[in-house]
C-alpha positions as CSV (number, residue, x, y, z in Angstrom):
1,M,12.2,15.4,10.3
2,L,14.7,12.9,9.0
3,S,13.2,10.1,11.0
4,F,9.8,10.9,9.7
5,L,11.0,10.7,6.1
6,Q,12.4,7.2,6.8
7,Q,9.1,5.9,8.2
8,P,7.5,3.0,6.3
9,Y,4.9,4.0,3.8
10,P,2.3,1.8,2.2
11,L,2.2,0.8,-1.5
12,S,-1.0,-0.3,-3.2
13,D,-1.2,-2.4,-6.3
14,P,-1.9,-0.2,-9.3
15,N,-5.6,0.3,-9.5
16,L,-7.1,1.9,-12.6
17,K,-10.2,3.5,-11.0
18,K,-8.2,4.9,-8.0
19,A,-5.5,6.2,-10.3
20,V,-8.1,8.0,-12.5
21,I,-9.7,9.6,-9.4
22,Q,-6.4,10.7,-8.0
23,S,-5.3,12.1,-11.3
24,L,-8.5,14.1,-11.7
25,L,-8.2,15.5,-8.2
26,V,-4.6,16.7,-9.0
27,G,-5.9,18.2,-12.3
28,L,-8.7,20.0,-10.5
29,F,-6.4,21.4,-7.9
30,V,-4.0,22.8,-10.6
31,T,-6.9,24.2,-12.5
32,F,-8.2,25.9,-9.4
33,V,-4.8,27.5,-8.6
34,L,-4.2,28.7,-12.2
35,V,-7.7,30.1,-12.8
36,V,-8.4,31.6,-9.4
37,F,-4.9,33.0,-8.5
38,Q,-3.4,33.3,-12.0
39,P,0.2,33.1,-10.8
40,F,3.5,33.4,-12.8
41,G,2.4,36.4,-14.8
42,S,-0.7,34.8,-16.2
43,Y,-2.8,37.6,-14.5
44,N,-1.5,40.1,-17.0
45,W,-1.9,37.8,-20.0
46,Q,-4.8,38.6,-22.2
47,H,-6.6,36.1,-24.4
48,P,-10.3,35.6,-25.2
49,Y,-10.1,31.9,-24.1
50,K,-7.8,32.6,-21.2
51,V,-9.7,30.6,-18.6
52,L,-10.2,27.6,-21.0
53,I,-6.5,27.5,-21.9
54,L,-5.4,27.8,-18.2
55,S,-7.9,24.9,-17.4
56,G,-6.1,22.8,-20.0
57,F,-2.9,22.9,-17.9
58,G,-4.9,21.1,-15.3
59,M,-5.7,18.4,-17.8
60,V,-1.9,18.1,-18.5
61,A,-1.4,17.7,-14.8
62,S,-4.0,14.9,-14.7
63,V,-2.2,13.1,-17.6
64,T,1.2,13.4,-15.9
65,S,-0.2,12.2,-12.6
66,F,-1.9,9.2,-14.3
67,L,1.5,8.1,-15.7
68,N,2.9,8.3,-12.2
69,F,0.0,6.6,-10.3
70,F,-0.7,3.8,-12.8
71,V,1.4,3.4,-15.9
72,F,4.9,3.6,-14.4
73,P,4.1,1.2,-11.5
74,K,2.8,-1.3,-14.0
75,L,5.9,-1.0,-16.2
76,L,8.4,-1.1,-13.2
77,P,7.0,-3.5,-10.7
78,S,10.5,-4.4,-9.3
79,V,11.0,-0.8,-8.2
80,F,7.8,-0.8,-6.1
81,R,8.5,-3.1,-3.1
82,E,6.5,-2.2,0.0
83,A,9.0,-3.7,2.4
84,Q,11.5,-1.0,1.4
85,W,9.1,1.8,0.6
86,T,9.3,4.9,2.9
87,V,7.9,8.4,3.2
88,W,10.8,10.0,1.4
89,K,10.5,7.5,-1.5
90,E,6.8,8.3,-1.9
91,L,7.5,12.1,-1.9
92,L,10.3,11.7,-4.4
93,W,8.1,9.5,-6.6
94,N,5.4,12.1,-6.6
95,L,7.8,14.8,-7.6
96,L,9.6,12.8,-10.3
97,P,7.0,13.6,-13.0
98,I,7.7,17.3,-12.7
99,P,10.2,17.4,-15.7
100,A,7.8,15.5,-17.8
101,G,5.0,17.9,-16.6
102,G,7.1,20.9,-17.6
103,F,7.7,19.5,-21.1
104,L,4.0,18.5,-21.6
105,S,2.9,21.9,-20.3
106,T,5.2,23.7,-22.8
107,L,4.0,21.4,-25.6
108,Y,0.3,22.2,-24.7
109,G,1.1,25.9,-24.5
110,S,2.7,25.9,-27.9
111,L,-0.4,24.1,-29.4
112,T,-2.7,26.7,-27.9
113,G,-0.4,29.5,-29.0
114,S,0.2,30.7,-25.5
115,M,4.0,30.0,-25.4
116,P,6.8,28.9,-27.7
117,L,8.1,25.4,-27.8
118,T,11.7,26.1,-26.9
119,L,14.3,24.6,-24.5
120,L,14.4,27.9,-22.6
121,Q,10.6,27.7,-22.1
122,V,10.8,24.1,-21.0
123,T,13.5,25.0,-18.4
124,Y,11.2,27.8,-17.2
125,M,8.1,25.6,-17.0
126,I,9.8,22.9,-14.9
127,P,10.2,25.1,-11.8
128,V,6.7,26.5,-12.4
129,V,5.3,23.0,-12.3
130,F,7.4,22.2,-9.3
131,L,6.0,25.2,-7.3
132,V,2.4,24.3,-8.3
133,G,2.8,20.6,-7.5
134,L,5.0,20.7,-4.4
135,F,2.2,21.6,-2.0
136,P,-0.4,19.0,-3.1
137,A,2.3,16.3,-3.3
138,I,3.5,16.9,0.3
139,L,-0.1,17.3,1.6
140,L,-1.4,14.1,0.0
141,V,1.5,12.0,1.4
142,L,1.2,13.6,4.9
143,V,-2.5,13.3,5.2
144,N,-2.5,9.7,3.9
145,Y,0.4,8.8,6.3
146,L,-1.3,10.2,9.4
147,Y,-4.6,8.6,8.4
148,L,-3.1,5.2,8.0
149,L,-0.9,5.5,11.1
150,R,-4.0,6.2,13.2
151,K,-6.0,3.4,11.5
152,Y,-3.2,0.8,12.1
153,R,-2.0,1.9,15.5
154,S,-1.4,-1.0,17.8
155,P,-4.5,-2.1,19.7
156,E,-4.6,-0.7,23.2
157,E,-5.1,-4.3,24.4
158,S,-3.2,-7.1,22.7
159,I,-5.1,-9.7,24.7
160,L,-7.1,-12.0,22.5
161,R,-10.6,-13.0,23.2
162,P,-11.0,-16.1,25.4
163,T,-10.6,-19.3,23.4
164,P,-13.9,-21.0,23.1
165,E,-14.4,-24.7,24.0
166,L,-13.4,-26.7,21.0
167,T,-14.3,-30.2,19.9
168,E,-11.5,-32.8,19.6
169,D,-11.6,-32.8,15.8
170,I,-11.1,-29.1,15.7
171,Q,-8.2,-29.2,18.2
172,T,-6.3,-31.5,15.9
173,L,-5.4,-30.4,12.4
174,V,-5.1,-32.9,9.6
175,L,-3.8,-31.3,6.5
176,V,-3.5,-33.3,3.2
177,A,-1.2,-32.3,0.4
178,D,-2.1,-31.9,-3.3
179,N,-1.0,-35.5,-4.1
180,Q,-3.5,-36.8,-1.6
181,K,-0.8,-38.9,0.1
182,D,1.4,-36.6,2.2
183,K,-0.2,-35.1,5.2
184,L,0.6,-33.3,8.4
185,V,-1.2,-34.0,11.7
186,L,-0.6,-31.7,14.6
187,P,-2.5,-30.1,17.5
188,A,-4.0,-26.8,16.6
189,S,-2.4,-25.2,19.7
190,E,1.1,-26.0,18.4
191,L,0.6,-24.1,15.1
192,L,2.0,-20.6,14.9
193,F,1.3,-19.7,11.2
194,I,1.4,-21.1,7.7
195,E,3.4,-19.3,5.0
196,A,2.7,-19.9,1.2
197,S,5.5,-19.8,-1.3
198,D,5.0,-20.8,-4.9
199,N,3.4,-24.3,-4.8
200,Y,4.4,-25.1,-1.3
201,C,3.4,-24.0,2.2
202,T,5.6,-23.9,5.2
203,F,4.2,-24.7,8.6
204,F,5.8,-23.0,11.6
205,H,4.8,-25.0,14.7
206,H,6.2,-26.2,18.0
207,E,7.2,-29.8,18.3
208,R,8.5,-31.0,21.7
209,G,8.9,-27.4,22.8
210,K,11.0,-26.3,19.8
211,L,10.1,-24.3,16.8
212,T,9.8,-26.5,13.7
213,K,9.3,-25.9,10.0
214,T,7.4,-28.5,7.9
215,L,7.0,-28.2,4.2
216,L,3.9,-29.4,2.4
217,R,3.1,-29.2,-1.3
218,S,-0.2,-27.4,-1.4
219,S,-1.8,-24.1,-2.1
220,L,-2.8,-22.0,0.9
221,S,-6.4,-21.8,-0.3
222,R,-6.6,-25.6,-0.3
223,L,-5.2,-25.8,3.3
224,E,-7.5,-23.1,4.4
225,S,-10.5,-25.1,3.2
226,Q,-9.3,-28.0,5.4
227,I,-9.0,-25.9,8.6
228,H,-12.2,-25.5,10.6
229,H,-10.6,-23.8,13.6
230,P,-12.3,-20.4,14.4
231,R,-9.0,-19.0,15.7
232,I,-6.9,-19.9,12.6
233,I,-7.6,-17.3,10.0
234,R,-6.2,-15.7,6.8
235,C,-4.4,-12.4,7.4
236,H,-2.6,-12.1,4.0
237,R,-2.7,-13.8,0.7
238,S,0.5,-15.7,1.8
239,Y,-0.3,-16.3,5.5
240,L,-2.7,-18.2,7.8
241,V,-2.2,-17.4,11.4
242,N,-3.2,-18.9,14.8
243,L,-4.5,-16.0,16.7
244,D,-3.9,-17.8,20.0
245,R,-0.2,-17.9,19.4
246,I,0.3,-14.2,18.7
247,Q,2.6,-12.7,21.3
248,S,2.3,-9.0,20.3
249,V,0.9,-6.7,17.6
250,A,2.6,-3.6,16.1
251,G,1.2,-1.1,13.6
252,N,2.5,1.5,11.3
253,A,1.3,3.2,8.1
254,Q,1.8,0.0,6.1
255,G,-0.5,-1.9,8.4
256,Y,-0.4,-4.4,11.2
257,K,2.5,-6.7,12.0
258,L,2.0,-9.9,14.1
259,F,4.8,-11.3,16.3
260,F,5.0,-14.9,17.6
261,D,6.9,-16.5,20.4
262,S,10.2,-18.2,19.2
263,Y,10.1,-16.4,15.8
264,E,11.6,-13.0,15.4
265,A,10.4,-11.8,12.0
266,P,6.9,-10.3,11.9
267,V,4.0,-11.7,9.9
268,P,2.3,-8.9,7.8
269,V,-1.4,-8.3,7.8
270,A,-2.7,-7.2,4.4
271,R,-4.9,-4.1,4.5
272,S,-7.8,-6.0,3.0
273,Y,-7.7,-8.3,6.0
274,S,-7.0,-5.7,8.7
275,A,-10.6,-5.2,9.8
276,T,-11.0,-9.0,10.2
277,V,-7.8,-9.3,12.3
278,K,-8.5,-6.2,14.3
279,A,-11.9,-7.5,15.3
280,Y,-10.2,-10.3,17.3
281,F,-8.1,-7.9,19.4
282,S,-10.0,-6.6,22.4
283,A,-10.2,-7.0,26.1
284,S,-12.3,-9.9,27.3
């Protein structure tokens, strides 16, 4: 169990549409539980607008979830770093809004006349919100983790498709920098990958049998437009990779990782590029 909680878990950039949908689903689940099962003594509570008031607690859950799914990630971007994000952090983050949910639920209850706005009531509502929210929080993380783990499992065959016959001009890469003066000329077969950082790109390539790094002032998009090699593709907003130089592929819930000969650190594959990269991995 402990090893599972330490497994990598994906992070997505805050997306308004996705956050709204997720928040509404959480609210619908809470509404369903409260209206159908009427737990925590609400079954014996009598009020002419009982169902409507109970449904309002689902709205409170939606608001609280929206803060968690969208607002807080926008306000605290330094906290959300995918490289360090794990299953237990995702679970903890999903449960952190519970105190706020307890307070907002008490505030809503006082406005509807169904409960007093007191410290004692808030301390009572916090464990109530915890019990209602614990199951969906765990279920959502578990289902999403298993889905992504299956989606990004390592290809059964890490053999790339046979390299097609290439013309001489495609076999040689000529990359020109932003200043139109500096350039790098190298055989395409020697390139491992290109990494972008700020206004520069670093070329990882072999030269006389040794791994070499060459820096060129250019955007990655500009270099990509100069490369017409069918096996050198974008796999991430910061990386172009040579598929013929990939030594192995690994996958986890965060996506694919590409490994190259002579270079230990993996190159990530962004989820938006995963289908493109995966299409190249199959037996001949």
